Every structure is written in C-alpha cells, then in structure tokens.
N, C-alpha and C positions, 0 to 999 in steps of 0.2 A: 522575413519573419514573421511569425504568425504573432494572433495574438494570444493572450494564456487563455482566452473560451473559445477559445476554434481549434488548442487542441485534444483531442478523443481520449485521449488517457489521462488528462484534464479532471471533462467532465468526468471517466470511470473512474478516478480516482475518488470525486467527490459523491460519489453515488459511494461509492467504498466507507464513505466516514461517515453518506449516513445510514447505511447497516449495520457498522457496527457497532454508530452507537445506542442503534434500535436493541441489540442483538444487548451489549454490553447491562442494560437496566436488566436485566435476567439473570444475571451472575447475583450468587448470596453473598449478606452482605459483608463478607466476613472475607471478600476478594475482592471491595472494591477499590480497598488501601494496597494492593498487592498486584494481580496477574489483569487486572478493569486498566490502570496505569501504564501498567507497562505496554498494554499493550495501543494506547487512548495515545502514550508520548510516542508511537512507533507510527500508527497510521497515519498521526498531523508532523511526525514528522516525511515520515515519505512525501507530501503533500508539498514543504517549502523545499525538499527539492525539487520538487518535477518544474516546481518557480524559477529556482536558483539556476535549474540548466534550461529554460526557455529565455533568462534574461542574461544566458550567457554565453558571449562573446566565440571567447578561444574552443574552437573543437577539443580541444585538450583536455579545460579543464572541463567541456558539457560531457564530457566523456569520462572523465572523474567523477562528478558527480552524480551521471546515472550509472554506475558502477556503486554510490554507496546507496542511492534506490535496489539496485537487485537485491542490496543484502538486506537491504530495510524490508523491503518484502521478504526477503526467506527467511528473518527471527517475527514478522506477523503471524507469518508458515506456522513453523513449531510454536504460539502460546496458542493459535487458535488448531493447532495438534492438541494440547497441552486441553485444551478448555475440553475438547471433548474427550479427551480419555478422563478425565474427571469427572465424568457430567455434565459440566454447565450450557452446555450444547446438547443438542439430542441431530442428528446425521444429517435433518434436513439443513437443518441451520450449517452447519457442516460443512457440506453439499454448495450450497447457493454460498457462505462466507469466502471459498476455497476457489470457486467458479470466480467467481466478482476478480481474489487474486492472481489468478491463471492469466486471467481478460490482460490484465494490465502484462504484466512480467511479455505479456505476448508481443500487447504496443511497445511497450519499452525495448524491449530487443529489435523492434523493427525500427525502431527509435534511431541505436546506438548502430546498430545496422547502418543505418544511412549516414552517420558522422559517421563513422573509419571509414566508409566509397569517398569520403569527400576531401 
C-alpha cells in the first residue's frame, strides 16, 4: 500500500485545492456564502474521499468511495460551469480549472480500473 503523500492523485488534488482557493477570492461578495461555499465543501469532501479510499483495505468499499469521488468531481464541474456562465470566472480560469479536474478524473479512472482487476 502506498503512503498517501506518494499518491499522484493526492498531489494533483492538493494542487486543485490551492487553485480553487486562489480563484474563489475573485468571486463577488454576494456569492461568498452561496456558490463559493458549495465549491469549497465539494473540493474538501473530495480530498476526504481520497484519504478514505487510500485507507480502505476492502476492494469493494474502496470502489464505492472512489465512485463517490467521481460524483463529487462531476458536481464540481457543474459548479465551475455555472461560475463561468455567471461570469464569476473568465474563460482562462475555466479552462485551467477544468484541466486540473480532468487530470484528476483520469487518475481516478486508472485507480478504479486497477481495483476492478484485483
């Protein structure tokens, strides 16, 4: 079993958290308690799921947790899309944020596939 800090998905997700925090300060004050809170909660919940999956010894429960992470990432994509539509972020921020999420989704898919082969 790998140490948490050795997992590439953990490192990538940490970068996503840093990027998310830096972008959310640009949102209008009226959204600080609305969409910003949802994005933050969703992002931190995703990290919690990565940690839970890494700690899980049972393959079935790990796959279940990784599936929850997949749902969380899809919801994060929706929230970011809404942010772009409402013009809280520009197209450059949207593209960078989306790319980070897609990289994590690809790593997640690989992790799920490796679990399924066990």
